Backbone as CSV, one residue per row, in Angstrom:
resi,resn,N_x,N_y,N_z,CA_x,CA_y,CA_z,C_x,C_y,C_z
1,MET,37.170,-8.365,1.516,35.873,-7.931,0.383,34.482,-8.693,0.695
2,VAL,33.160,-7.415,1.558,32.241,-7.816,1.440,31.330,-8.389,-0.385
3,LYS,30.674,-9.762,0.025,29.967,-9.703,-1.711,28.517,-9.740,-1.399
4,THR,27.651,-9.655,-1.749,26.565,-10.519,-1.582,25.770,-11.397,-2.772
5,VAL,24.643,-12.204,-2.443,24.020,-12.865,-3.261,22.843,-12.602,-2.933
6,THR,21.672,-12.885,-3.540,20.371,-12.989,-3.954,20.251,-15.296,-3.762
7,TYR,18.988,-15.154,-3.636,18.745,-16.829,-3.108,17.379,-16.250,-3.065
8,SER,16.467,-17.962,-3.174,15.469,-17.670,-1.993,15.759,-18.856,-1.119
9,HIS,14.419,-18.123,-0.228,14.057,-18.806,1.519,12.899,-18.600,1.719
10,THR,12.744,-19.880,2.819,11.317,-20.055,2.809,11.358,-20.040,4.746
11,ASN,9.407,-19.392,5.081,9.971,-19.168,6.533,8.204,-19.543,6.392
12,SER,7.993,-19.868,8.225,6.889,-20.504,8.496,6.283,-18.991,8.769
13,TYR,5.063,-18.969,8.794,4.182,-17.800,9.810,2.937,-18.841,10.876
14,GLU,2.304,-19.131,11.262,0.880,-19.057,12.327,0.110,-18.404,12.166
15,ILE,-1.292,-19.507,11.789,-2.266,-19.067,11.814,-3.301,-19.466,13.283
16,LEU,-3.368,-18.370,14.076,-4.146,-19.010,15.192,-5.746,-18.648,14.887
17,HIS,-5.989,-17.976,14.552,-8.051,-17.902,14.411,-7.518,-17.408,12.380
18,PRO,-8.840,-17.893,11.987,-8.724,-17.853,10.459,-9.535,-17.120,9.893
19,ILE,-8.966,-16.258,8.520,-10.331,-15.325,7.944,-11.587,-16.243,7.605
20,THR,-12.417,-15.936,8.447,-13.973,-16.286,7.840,-14.743,-15.048,8.049
21,ALA,-16.557,-16.033,7.375,-17.700,-14.609,6.778,-17.322,-14.129,6.979
22,THR,-17.595,-13.591,8.380,-17.423,-13.114,9.766,-15.735,-12.352,10.329
23,THR,-15.162,-13.011,9.238,-14.406,-11.766,10.870,-13.992,-10.241,10.540
24,GLN,-13.996,-9.519,11.248,-14.416,-7.892,11.227,-12.933,-7.052,11.478
25,GLN,-12.163,-7.953,11.651,-10.615,-7.693,11.947,-9.506,-8.673,11.838
26,ILE,-8.637,-8.395,11.163,-7.661,-9.498,11.123,-5.881,-9.047,11.487
27,TRP,-5.613,-9.889,12.512,-4.538,-8.838,13.332,-3.157,-9.752,12.950
28,ILE,-2.436,-8.843,12.966,-1.534,-9.456,12.439,-0.231,-9.089,12.579
29,CYS,0.027,-10.265,13.982,0.919,-9.917,15.335,2.732,-10.145,14.713
30,MET,3.280,-9.491,14.989,4.691,-9.611,15.220,5.435,-10.012,16.372
31,HIS,6.035,-10.910,16.083,6.449,-10.952,17.585,7.570,-9.385,18.781
32,GLY,8.310,-10.088,19.462,9.618,-9.288,20.445,10.571,-9.937,19.859
33,LEU,11.737,-10.017,20.406,13.316,-10.858,20.257,13.038,-11.722,21.386
34,GLY,13.286,-13.061,20.908,13.553,-14.282,21.420,12.111,-14.799,21.742
35,TYR,11.032,-15.144,20.773,9.508,-15.214,21.114,10.114,-15.991,19.913
36,LEU,9.202,-16.840,19.445,8.884,-17.905,18.378,7.233,-17.713,18.146
37,SER,6.751,-17.660,17.112,5.369,-17.400,16.898,4.277,-18.246,17.567
38,THR,4.331,-19.275,17.166,4.191,-20.813,18.073,4.446,-19.767,19.528
39,TYR,4.856,-19.520,20.178,4.422,-19.528,21.381,3.341,-18.460,21.549
40,PHE,4.034,-16.953,20.800,3.661,-16.115,20.511,2.579,-15.957,20.130
41,LYS,1.766,-16.956,19.570,0.341,-16.680,19.664,-0.507,-16.907,20.929
42,LYS,-0.211,-16.975,22.009,-0.506,-16.885,23.561,-1.538,-16.139,23.765
43,TYR,-1.053,-15.062,23.773,-1.748,-13.859,23.821,-3.260,-13.544,23.092
44,PHE,-3.096,-14.115,22.437,-4.456,-13.950,21.355,-5.166,-14.762,21.139
45,LYS,-5.299,-16.074,22.483,-5.843,-17.156,22.150,-7.240,-16.970,22.510
46,ASP,-7.769,-15.841,23.257,-9.083,-15.995,23.269,-9.640,-14.559,22.480
47,PHE,-9.038,-14.128,21.963,-9.726,-13.314,20.783,-10.718,-14.073,20.463
48,ASP,-12.417,-13.940,20.078,-13.442,-14.023,19.288,-12.696,-14.528,18.187
49,PRO,-12.479,-15.579,17.627,-12.943,-16.391,16.040,-13.274,-15.767,15.107
50,ALA,-15.159,-15.354,15.969,-15.978,-14.939,14.907,-15.472,-13.588,14.659
51,ILE,-14.470,-13.115,15.107,-14.272,-11.473,14.726,-13.137,-11.550,14.339
52,HIS,-11.944,-11.917,15.792,-10.737,-11.158,14.890,-9.888,-12.815,13.890
53,ALA,-9.564,-12.406,13.288,-8.620,-13.825,12.979,-7.288,-13.121,13.363
54,VAL,-6.677,-14.449,13.706,-4.915,-14.496,13.978,-3.727,-14.318,13.687
55,ILE,-2.958,-13.435,12.769,-2.325,-14.240,11.626,-0.935,-13.880,12.645
56,VAL,0.394,-14.724,12.954,1.814,-14.333,13.730,2.722,-15.172,12.541
57,PRO,3.533,-14.384,11.748,4.213,-13.973,11.204,5.781,-14.384,12.407
58,GLN,6.505,-15.169,11.064,7.592,-15.361,12.924,9.318,-14.851,11.889
59,ALA,9.235,-14.050,12.807,11.533,-13.867,12.639,12.088,-14.806,12.580
60,PRO,12.883,-13.810,11.432,13.888,-15.106,10.283,15.048,-16.244,10.626
61,SER,15.530,-15.333,11.688,16.627,-15.831,12.466,16.577,-15.913,14.497
62,LYS,16.859,-17.685,13.573,16.501,-18.753,15.193,18.193,-18.766,16.075
63,PHE,17.727,-18.650,17.784,18.674,-18.742,17.721,18.259,-19.500,19.380
64,TYR,18.932,-19.905,19.893,19.844,-20.803,20.817,19.379,-20.026,22.123
65,MET,18.681,-19.998,23.153,18.612,-19.171,24.357,19.574,-19.451,25.870
66,GLY,19.262,-19.431,26.472,19.797,-19.585,27.878,20.935,-19.803,27.765
67,THR,21.951,-20.415,28.884,23.725,-21.227,28.795,23.052,-22.424,28.733
68,ASN,21.875,-23.691,28.330,21.517,-25.048,28.695,21.344,-24.866,26.806
69,PHE,21.347,-23.757,26.136,20.918,-24.209,24.850,19.810,-25.059,24.404
70,LYS,18.340,-25.053,25.382,17.761,-25.613,25.206,16.223,-24.805,23.978
71,ASN,15.888,-23.713,24.857,15.206,-23.045,24.340,15.437,-22.092,22.922
72,VAL,14.525,-21.935,22.095,14.840,-20.932,20.990,14.035,-19.961,21.228
73,GLY,15.450,-19.105,20.197,14.043,-17.592,20.109,14.977,-17.594,18.769
74,ALA,14.427,-16.404,18.546,14.135,-15.541,16.399,14.537,-14.333,16.817
75,CYS,14.895,-13.508,15.760,15.574,-12.124,15.840,14.707,-11.818,14.357
76,TRP,14.045,-10.432,14.249,13.723,-9.515,13.124,14.980,-9.350,12.984
77,LEU,15.543,-8.778,13.544,16.535,-7.558,12.756,17.632,-7.758,13.863
78,THR,19.499,-6.772,13.528,20.435,-6.407,14.876,21.169,-5.130,14.256
79,ARG,21.663,-4.832,14.374,22.579,-3.478,14.182,23.009,-3.916,13.087
80,VAL,23.668,-5.238,12.167,24.776,-5.288,11.457,23.226,-5.545,10.017
81,ASP,23.407,-5.340,9.357,22.919,-5.146,7.527,21.895,-4.996,8.032
82,THR,21.592,-3.979,8.648,19.875,-3.884,9.290,18.732,-3.254,8.013
83,MET,19.414,-2.193,7.042,18.734,-2.701,5.757,18.658,-3.602,4.748
84,GLN,19.803,-4.435,4.493,19.500,-4.846,3.400,18.577,-6.636,4.511
85,GLU,18.449,-7.110,6.125,17.751,-7.747,6.823,16.434,-7.036,6.270
86,MET,15.963,-5.926,7.047,15.047,-5.257,6.506,14.016,-5.390,5.399
87,ASP,15.104,-5.768,4.010,14.465,-5.642,2.746,13.864,-7.322,2.716
88,ASN,14.607,-8.214,3.283,14.020,-9.285,3.137,12.917,-9.952,3.786
89,VAL,13.094,-9.432,5.270,11.824,-9.074,5.908,11.104,-8.574,5.180
90,LEU,10.548,-7.763,4.803,10.039,-7.021,3.660,9.558,-8.049,2.747
91,HIS,9.532,-8.561,2.155,9.630,-9.187,1.012,8.667,-10.657,2.015
92,TYR,9.547,-11.452,2.841,8.300,-11.993,3.749,7.311,-11.818,3.578
93,LEU,7.405,-10.488,4.642,5.504,-10.092,5.073,4.691,-10.096,3.250
94,HIS,4.682,-9.489,2.550,4.465,-9.192,2.132,3.936,-10.554,0.911
95,GLY,5.217,-11.407,1.458,4.705,-12.856,0.761,3.053,-13.039,1.091
96,VAL,3.326,-13.512,2.924,2.688,-13.334,3.682,0.853,-12.900,3.565
97,PHE,0.903,-11.211,3.137,0.335,-10.517,2.514,-1.104,-11.464,1.195
98,GLU,0.411,-11.474,0.287,0.137,-12.285,-0.908,-0.820,-13.525,-0.815
99,GLN,-0.226,-14.068,0.286,-0.518,-15.879,0.285,-2.199,-15.938,0.531
100,GLU,-2.015,-14.722,1.830,-3.641,-15.081,2.706,-4.086,-14.154,1.781
101,ASN,-3.948,-13.071,0.971,-5.300,-12.956,0.123,-5.277,-11.433,1.076
102,LEU,-5.085,-10.604,1.543,-5.169,-9.268,2.828,-4.450,-8.460,1.683
103,VAL,-3.744,-8.448,1.287,-3.209,-6.755,0.071,-4.578,-6.083,-0.072
104,GLY,-4.637,-5.228,0.120,-5.919,-4.309,0.261,-6.939,-4.839,1.050
105,ASP,-7.210,-5.136,1.950,-8.004,-5.605,2.515,-8.275,-4.776,3.489
106,ASP,-9.344,-4.030,3.792,-8.744,-2.963,4.547,-9.265,-3.623,6.128
107,ARG,-9.558,-4.489,6.409,-8.615,-4.882,7.860,-8.245,-5.264,8.650
108,VAL,-7.017,-4.917,8.423,-5.944,-5.810,8.790,-5.399,-4.992,9.752
109,VAL,-5.528,-5.394,11.228,-5.360,-4.035,12.188,-2.855,-4.894,11.974
110,LEU,-2.445,-4.042,11.976,-0.795,-4.540,12.647,-0.263,-4.175,13.687
111,PHE,-0.659,-5.625,14.237,0.730,-5.540,15.181,1.246,-6.071,16.451
112,GLY,2.490,-5.020,16.318,3.942,-4.588,17.166,4.620,-4.816,18.379
113,TYR,4.802,-5.583,18.867,5.192,-5.752,20.137,6.774,-6.271,20.684
114,SER,7.610,-5.231,20.684,8.458,-4.859,20.962,9.948,-4.144,19.861
115,GLN,10.766,-5.487,19.752,11.378,-5.273,18.291,10.259,-5.691,17.107
116,GLY,8.536,-5.920,17.257,8.178,-6.009,16.219,7.603,-4.584,16.079
117,VAL,7.760,-3.336,16.987,7.100,-2.443,16.475,8.322,-2.069,15.253
118,SER,9.371,-1.888,15.376,10.009,-1.513,13.882,9.558,-1.922,13.067
119,ILE,9.449,-3.250,13.014,8.797,-4.338,11.576,8.187,-4.288,11.264
120,ALA,6.625,-3.583,12.517,4.787,-3.513,12.256,5.031,-2.093,10.996
121,THR,6.183,-0.727,11.729,5.943,0.092,10.761,6.397,0.443,10.194
122,ARG,7.488,-0.496,9.664,7.970,-0.881,8.126,7.765,-1.368,7.514
123,PHE,7.185,-2.106,7.671,6.276,-2.438,6.755,4.948,-1.638,6.065
124,LEU,4.402,-1.005,7.280,3.258,0.320,6.687,4.148,0.689,5.651
125,LYS,5.319,1.288,6.492,5.690,2.447,5.387,5.887,1.824,3.508
126,SER,6.474,0.331,3.146,6.235,-0.372,2.703,4.591,-1.030,1.545
127,TYR,3.696,-0.331,2.159,2.199,-0.748,1.794,1.220,0.695,1.895
128,HIS,1.478,-0.165,0.621,0.258,0.942,-0.405,-1.042,0.722,-0.329
129,HIS,-2.243,0.380,0.504,-3.417,0.005,0.466,-3.420,0.450,2.170
130,SER,-5.096,0.563,2.263,-4.892,0.931,3.866,-5.918,0.078,5.053
131,ILE,-5.490,0.084,5.759,-5.545,-0.644,6.557,-6.328,0.027,7.677
132,LYS,-6.970,-1.161,8.597,-7.882,-0.553,10.133,-6.853,-0.129,11.071
133,ALA,-5.513,-0.418,11.577,-5.056,0.613,12.899,-3.323,-0.235,12.618
134,LEU,-2.980,0.309,12.783,-1.475,0.163,14.101,-1.103,-0.298,14.893
135,ILE,-1.258,-0.869,15.557,-0.804,-0.662,17.952,0.325,-1.065,17.634
136,MET,1.745,-0.219,18.391,2.648,-0.323,18.988,3.157,-0.297,20.319
137,HIS,3.179,-1.859,21.060,3.204,-1.698,21.866,4.690,-2.362,22.644
138,SER,5.217,-0.922,23.533,6.367,-1.309,24.605,7.625,-1.300,23.442
139,GLY,7.293,-1.004,22.378,9.307,-0.932,21.062,9.540,0.316,20.611
140,SER,10.108,0.486,20.341,11.163,1.839,20.138,10.567,2.238,18.234
141,ILE,9.951,3.246,17.580,9.672,3.636,16.668,11.387,3.746,15.163
142,PRO,11.303,3.122,14.857,12.491,3.768,13.329,12.571,5.022,13.370
143,ALA,14.490,4.925,13.969,14.780,6.863,13.680,14.678,7.294,12.197
144,GLU,14.470,5.929,11.160,14.538,6.745,9.745,13.871,7.191,8.714
145,LEU,12.070,7.133,10.244,11.443,7.267,8.908,10.830,9.347,9.894
146,ASN,10.782,9.769,8.741,10.067,10.874,8.114,8.770,11.305,8.003
147,GLU,8.973,12.732,8.016,7.341,13.381,7.642,6.725,12.972,6.109
148,ASP,7.471,12.504,5.156,6.920,12.026,4.342,5.814,10.378,4.919
149,ASP,7.207,10.364,6.272,6.342,9.220,6.223,4.897,9.212,7.224
150,ALA,4.509,10.221,7.128,3.976,10.466,8.149,2.654,10.330,7.837
151,LEU,2.989,11.059,6.024,1.867,11.292,5.631,1.075,9.767,5.008
152,HIS,1.753,9.326,4.576,2.041,7.920,4.256,1.243,7.079,4.763
153,PHE,2.178,8.081,6.454,0.489,6.497,7.610,-0.796,7.187,7.598
154,LYS,-0.563,8.394,7.700,-2.007,8.920,8.138,-3.155,8.734,6.557
155,LYS,-1.831,8.391,4.964,-3.306,8.235,4.608,-3.837,7.269,4.307
156,HIS,-2.952,5.853,4.804,-2.962,4.406,4.326,-3.772,4.081,5.150
157,CYS,-3.978,4.736,6.687,-3.972,3.913,8.320,-4.679,4.643,8.883
158,ASN,-6.415,3.824,9.581,-7.394,4.614,10.462,-6.927,5.101,11.530
159,ARG,-6.217,4.298,12.117,-6.396,4.642,13.480,-4.891,3.758,14.021
160,PHE,-4.012,5.146,15.004,-3.170,4.783,15.755,-2.450,4.393,17.116
161,ILE,-1.939,3.240,17.379,-2.167,3.437,19.287,-1.097,2.765,19.853
162,HIS,-0.640,3.211,20.010,1.030,3.670,21.480,0.728,3.361,22.446
163,ILE,1.195,1.775,23.310,0.855,1.357,24.203,2.391,1.315,24.879
164,SER,2.625,1.742,25.859,4.377,1.712,26.306,4.268,1.771,28.000
165,GLY,4.850,0.330,29.151,3.915,0.369,30.536,4.643,1.421,31.275
166,LEU,4.390,2.220,32.091,5.032,2.581,33.497,5.928,1.585,34.217
167,ARG,6.073,0.894,34.053,7.429,0.367,34.403,8.011,-1.002,34.436
168,ASP,8.088,-0.504,32.271,9.133,-1.013,31.610,10.688,-0.637,31.780
169,GLU,11.086,-2.049,32.067,12.294,-1.976,32.515,13.871,-1.434,31.498
170,TYR,13.237,-1.684,30.405,14.021,-0.915,29.057,13.533,0.883,28.837
171,VAL,12.455,0.916,29.731,12.005,2.805,29.242,13.021,3.276,29.963
172,THR,13.457,4.740,29.100,14.447,5.596,30.481,13.748,7.017,29.810
173,PRO,13.957,8.104,31.000,13.793,9.265,30.481,13.328,9.494,28.875
174,GLU,15.485,9.684,28.396,16.119,9.591,26.888,14.499,9.135,26.198
175,ILE,13.877,7.513,26.061,13.390,7.127,25.513,12.433,7.528,25.278
176,ILE,11.524,7.872,26.713,10.468,8.551,26.634,10.302,9.483,25.655
177,SER,11.057,10.718,25.659,11.383,11.920,25.132,11.764,11.963,23.607
178,ARG,12.661,10.849,23.451,12.138,10.398,21.601,11.145,9.929,20.669
179,GLU,10.689,8.494,21.626,9.680,8.206,20.867,8.492,9.011,20.930
180,LYS,8.046,10.360,22.019,7.234,11.306,22.411,7.238,12.417,20.922
181,ASN,8.454,12.374,20.827,8.753,13.060,19.460,8.212,12.532,18.537
182,LYS,8.858,11.317,18.407,8.807,10.698,16.954,7.402,10.246,16.955
183,ILE,6.325,10.252,18.037,4.871,10.504,17.414,4.111,11.019,17.033
184,GLU,4.542,12.515,18.332,4.324,13.802,17.271,4.312,14.322,15.993
185,MET,5.472,13.860,15.553,6.239,13.963,13.881,5.905,12.550,13.171
186,LEU,5.477,11.692,13.474,5.096,10.888,12.854,3.301,11.053,12.803
187,PHE,2.251,10.743,13.986,1.010,10.357,14.102,-0.444,11.942,14.557
188,GLY,0.828,12.937,14.624,0.614,13.969,15.132,-0.510,14.171,16.879
189,THR,-1.379,14.338,16.565,-2.042,14.457,17.808,-3.247,13.048,17.308
190,GLU,-3.050,12.333,16.421,-4.048,11.557,15.886,-3.457,9.820,16.580
191,CYS,-3.076,9.532,17.391,-2.418,9.083,18.118,-3.111,8.647,19.401
192,GLU,-3.327,7.467,20.115,-4.200,7.330,20.513,-3.206,6.291,21.916
193,ILE,-2.623,7.051,22.787,-1.695,6.902,24.071,-2.503,5.870,24.915
194,HIS,-2.221,4.655,24.985,-1.968,3.898,26.579,-0.552,4.125,27.163
195,THR,-1.053,4.020,28.634,0.581,3.776,29.498,0.179,3.237,30.648
196,PRO,0.458,1.490,30.804,-0.468,1.075,31.316,0.603,-0.006,32.609
197,ASP,0.297,0.877,34.063,1.430,0.039,35.151,1.594,-1.309,34.923
198,ILE,2.233,-1.667,33.791,3.140,-2.723,33.490,4.425,-2.716,33.273
199,LYS,4.821,-4.305,33.665,6.610,-4.308,32.946,6.716,-3.899,31.771
200,HIS,7.493,-4.442,31.028,7.565,-5.057,29.206,6.948,-6.468,29.428
201,GLU,5.987,-6.318,29.259,5.576,-7.646,29.115,3.840,-7.035,27.952
202,VAL,3.557,-8.175,27.419,1.974,-8.346,26.331,1.149,-7.685,27.730
203,ASP,0.209,-6.771,27.284,-1.198,-6.470,28.178,-2.258,-6.574,26.734
204,VAL,-2.538,-8.248,28.045,-2.993,-8.975,27.074,-4.833,-8.143,27.515
205,PRO,-4.937,-8.298,28.186,-6.445,-7.523,28.910,-6.707,-5.486,28.213
206,LEU,-5.203,-5.049,27.544,-5.910,-3.960,27.340,-5.863,-4.334,25.769
207,LEU,-5.634,-5.593,24.851,-5.547,-5.525,23.786,-6.420,-6.047,23.440
208,HIS,-7.286,-6.891,24.588,-8.625,-7.073,24.169,-10.110,-5.718,24.203
209,GLN,-9.672,-4.745,26.008,-10.302,-3.370,25.147,-10.139,-2.930,23.783
210,ILE,-9.075,-2.837,23.678,-8.852,-2.409,22.659,-9.522,-3.046,21.235
211,ALA,-9.362,-4.137,20.967,-9.998,-5.115,19.649,-11.172,-5.342,19.769
212,GLN,-11.994,-4.191,21.023,-13.512,-4.878,21.012,-14.032,-3.499,20.433
213,ARG,-12.987,-2.223,20.470,-12.808,-0.633,20.635,-12.642,-0.254,18.814
214,LEU,-11.558,-1.374,17.676,-11.232,-1.255,17.005,-12.133,-1.174,15.778
Protein backbone atom coordinates (compact mmCIF):
# COMPACT_ATOMS: atom_id res chain seq x y z
CA MET A 1 0.00 0.00 0.00
CA VAL A 2 1.37 3.38 -1.04
CA LYS A 3 0.43 6.48 0.96
CA THR A 4 1.48 10.12 0.71
CA VAL A 5 2.24 12.81 3.27
CA THR A 6 2.48 16.58 2.92
CA TYR A 7 5.38 18.36 4.60
CA SER A 8 7.42 21.55 4.29
CA HIS A 9 10.60 21.52 2.23
CA THR A 10 13.41 24.07 1.93
CA ASN A 11 15.45 24.53 -1.24
CA SER A 12 18.08 26.99 -2.42
CA TYR A 13 18.48 29.08 -5.58
CA GLU A 14 21.29 31.25 -6.93
CA ILE A 15 21.26 34.93 -7.84
CA LEU A 16 24.06 35.70 -10.29
CA HIS A 17 23.02 39.26 -11.20
CA PRO A 18 20.43 40.91 -8.91
CA ILE A 19 17.52 43.01 -10.08
CA THR A 20 18.39 46.70 -10.15
CA ALA A 21 16.78 49.96 -11.26
CA THR A 22 18.22 49.47 -14.76
CA THR A 23 17.24 45.82 -15.23
CA GLN A 24 15.47 45.16 -18.53
CA GLN A 25 15.40 41.36 -18.49
CA ILE A 26 15.04 38.94 -15.58
CA TRP A 27 16.32 35.54 -16.63
CA ILE A 28 15.00 32.56 -14.65
CA CYS A 29 17.29 29.73 -15.74
CA MET A 30 16.33 26.07 -15.25
CA HIS A 31 19.37 23.81 -15.51
CA GLY A 32 19.64 20.35 -17.04
CA LEU A 33 20.05 16.92 -15.51
CA GLY A 34 23.20 16.54 -13.44
CA TYR A 35 23.83 20.25 -12.89
CA LEU A 36 23.75 22.30 -9.73
CA SER A 37 22.59 25.90 -9.94
CA THR A 38 25.90 27.15 -8.54
CA TYR A 39 27.71 25.70 -11.58
CA PHE A 40 25.01 26.29 -14.18
CA LYS A 41 25.12 30.03 -13.56
CA LYS A 42 28.56 30.22 -15.23
CA TYR A 43 26.89 30.24 -18.64
CA PHE A 44 25.37 33.64 -17.85
CA LYS A 45 28.29 35.28 -16.05
CA ASP A 46 29.10 37.59 -18.97
CA PHE A 47 25.57 38.94 -19.30
CA ASP A 48 25.56 42.68 -18.68
CA PRO A 49 24.44 42.99 -15.03
CA ALA A 50 23.11 46.49 -15.69
CA ILE A 51 20.53 45.03 -18.08
CA HIS A 52 20.18 41.34 -17.21
CA ALA A 53 19.23 39.96 -13.83
CA VAL A 54 19.93 36.22 -13.59
CA ILE A 55 18.29 33.86 -11.11
CA VAL A 56 19.06 30.13 -11.22
CA PRO A 57 16.66 27.78 -9.38
CA GLN A 58 17.97 24.51 -7.99
CA ALA A 59 16.48 21.11 -8.87
CA PRO A 60 15.45 19.46 -5.60
CA SER A 61 16.78 15.91 -5.97
CA LYS A 62 20.54 15.69 -5.56
CA PHE A 63 22.66 12.61 -6.19
CA TYR A 64 26.29 11.52 -6.44
CA MET A 65 27.62 11.23 -9.99
CA GLY A 66 30.23 8.83 -11.34
CA THR A 67 31.79 5.77 -9.80
CA ASN A 68 33.92 7.63 -7.27
CA PHE A 69 30.91 9.43 -5.69
CA LYS A 70 32.82 12.71 -5.69
CA ASN A 71 30.67 15.06 -7.75
CA VAL A 72 27.06 15.96 -6.98
CA GLY A 73 24.36 16.65 -9.55
CA ALA A 74 20.64 17.23 -9.37
CA CYS A 75 17.45 16.18 -11.11
CA TRP A 76 14.10 17.92 -11.47
CA LEU A 77 11.93 14.88 -12.20
CA THR A 78 11.97 11.19 -13.09
CA ARG A 79 9.32 8.94 -14.61
CA VAL A 80 8.32 7.88 -11.07
CA ASP A 81 5.52 10.01 -9.54
CA THR A 82 6.18 12.63 -12.21
CA MET A 83 3.10 14.79 -11.71
CA GLN A 84 3.37 14.68 -7.92
CA GLU A 85 7.00 15.76 -8.09
CA MET A 86 6.12 18.42 -10.66
CA ASP A 87 3.58 19.86 -8.23
CA ASN A 88 6.37 20.09 -5.63
CA VAL A 89 8.65 21.82 -8.14
CA LEU A 90 5.90 24.28 -9.11
CA HIS A 91 5.28 25.20 -5.48
CA TYR A 92 9.00 25.85 -5.13
CA LEU A 93 9.23 28.00 -8.28
CA HIS A 94 6.16 30.03 -7.35
CA GLY A 95 7.80 30.51 -3.96
CA VAL A 96 10.94 31.87 -5.64
CA PHE A 97 8.80 34.26 -7.71
CA GLU A 98 7.00 35.49 -4.62
CA GLN A 99 10.17 35.89 -2.56
CA GLU A 100 11.90 37.86 -5.35
CA ASN A 101 8.74 39.94 -6.08
CA LEU A 102 8.60 38.68 -9.66
CA VAL A 103 4.88 37.89 -9.85
CA GLY A 104 3.42 40.04 -12.62
CA ASP A 105 6.81 41.43 -13.71
CA ASP A 106 6.76 41.38 -17.52
CA ARG A 107 10.57 41.50 -17.76
CA VAL A 108 10.80 37.77 -16.92
CA VAL A 109 12.56 35.48 -19.41
CA LEU A 110 11.96 31.79 -18.70
CA PHE A 111 14.92 29.73 -19.86
CA GLY A 112 15.13 25.96 -19.78
CA TYR A 113 18.06 23.81 -20.86
CA SER A 114 17.72 20.05 -21.48
CA GLN A 115 15.52 18.69 -18.65
CA GLY A 116 14.88 22.29 -17.67
CA VAL A 117 12.71 22.73 -20.80
CA SER A 118 10.03 20.52 -19.26
CA ILE A 119 10.18 22.61 -16.08
CA ALA A 120 10.05 26.00 -17.81
CA THR A 121 7.09 25.03 -20.02
CA ARG A 122 5.12 23.43 -17.21
CA PHE A 123 5.76 26.43 -15.00
CA LEU A 124 4.48 28.77 -17.71
CA LYS A 125 1.35 26.62 -17.94
CA SER A 126 0.76 27.27 -14.23
CA TYR A 127 1.61 30.98 -14.38
CA HIS A 128 -1.09 33.55 -15.13
CA HIS A 129 0.91 36.69 -15.80
CA SER A 130 2.67 38.00 -18.89
CA ILE A 131 6.37 37.31 -19.43
CA LYS A 132 8.89 38.59 -21.96
CA ALA A 133 10.00 35.28 -23.48
CA LEU A 134 10.18 31.50 -23.18
CA ILE A 135 13.50 30.01 -24.37
CA MET A 136 13.69 26.23 -24.82
CA HIS A 137 17.25 24.93 -25.31
CA SER A 138 18.04 21.29 -26.20
CA GLY A 139 15.15 19.68 -24.36
CA SER A 140 11.81 18.00 -24.95
CA ILE A 141 8.48 19.74 -24.61
CA PRO A 142 6.19 17.73 -22.28
CA ALA A 143 3.81 15.38 -24.08
CA GLU A 144 0.76 16.39 -22.03
CA LEU A 145 0.70 20.00 -23.26
CA ASN A 146 -2.24 20.57 -25.59
CA GLU A 147 -4.20 23.13 -27.62
CA ASP A 148 -5.65 24.72 -24.47
CA ASP A 149 -2.12 25.29 -23.22
CA ALA A 150 -1.27 26.83 -26.59
CA LEU A 151 -3.92 29.51 -25.99
CA HIS A 152 -2.54 30.11 -22.49
CA PHE A 153 1.04 30.40 -23.76
CA LYS A 154 0.14 32.86 -26.51
CA LYS A 155 -1.84 34.96 -24.05
CA HIS A 156 0.92 35.19 -21.44
CA CYS A 157 4.19 35.11 -23.40
CA ASN A 158 5.45 37.63 -25.95
CA ARG A 159 8.15 35.50 -27.62
CA PHE A 160 8.92 31.82 -28.03
CA ILE A 161 12.44 30.64 -28.91
CA HIS A 162 13.55 27.05 -29.55
CA ILE A 163 17.19 25.92 -29.81
CA SER A 164 18.33 22.46 -30.90
CA GLY A 165 21.91 21.59 -31.89
CA LEU A 166 22.46 19.89 -35.24
CA ARG A 167 24.97 17.52 -33.61
CA ASP A 168 23.02 16.88 -30.40
CA GLU A 169 23.82 13.26 -29.55
CA TYR A 170 20.46 12.76 -27.85
CA VAL A 171 18.37 13.88 -30.84
CA THR A 172 17.03 11.36 -33.37
CA PRO A 173 14.90 11.90 -36.50
CA GLU A 174 11.91 10.69 -34.49
CA ILE A 175 12.56 13.28 -31.78
CA ILE A 176 12.98 16.03 -34.38
CA SER A 177 9.61 15.14 -35.93
CA ARG A 178 7.90 14.91 -32.55
CA GLU A 179 9.24 18.24 -31.32
CA LYS A 180 8.37 19.94 -34.62
CA ASN A 181 4.77 18.82 -34.22
CA LYS A 182 4.66 20.05 -30.61
CA ILE A 183 6.10 23.44 -31.59
CA GLU A 184 3.57 23.86 -34.39
CA MET A 185 0.69 22.86 -32.12
CA LEU A 186 1.68 25.05 -29.17
CA PHE A 187 3.28 28.09 -30.81
CA GLY A 188 2.30 27.96 -34.50
CA THR A 189 4.54 30.11 -36.64
CA GLU A 190 5.34 32.40 -33.72
CA CYS A 191 8.29 30.32 -32.47
CA GLU A 192 11.79 31.47 -33.40
CA ILE A 193 13.85 28.40 -34.36
CA HIS A 194 17.62 28.09 -33.98
CA THR A 195 19.64 25.03 -35.09
CA PRO A 196 23.28 25.82 -34.24
CA ASP A 197 26.08 23.43 -35.19
CA ILE A 198 26.63 22.18 -31.64
CA LYS A 199 26.35 19.00 -29.56
CA HIS A 200 24.22 18.75 -26.41
CA GLU A 201 25.68 21.85 -24.79
CA VAL A 202 24.69 25.38 -23.85
CA ASP A 203 25.27 27.75 -26.78
CA VAL A 204 26.52 30.77 -24.83
CA PRO A 205 27.24 33.02 -27.87
CA LEU A 206 23.74 32.40 -29.23
CA LEU A 207 22.19 33.25 -25.85
CA HIS A 208 24.08 36.54 -25.86
CA GLN A 209 22.71 37.30 -29.33
CA ILE A 210 19.17 36.44 -28.25
CA ALA A 211 19.46 38.50 -25.05
CA GLN A 212 20.52 41.55 -27.06
CA ARG A 213 17.41 41.28 -29.24
CA LEU A 214 14.76 40.62 -26.60
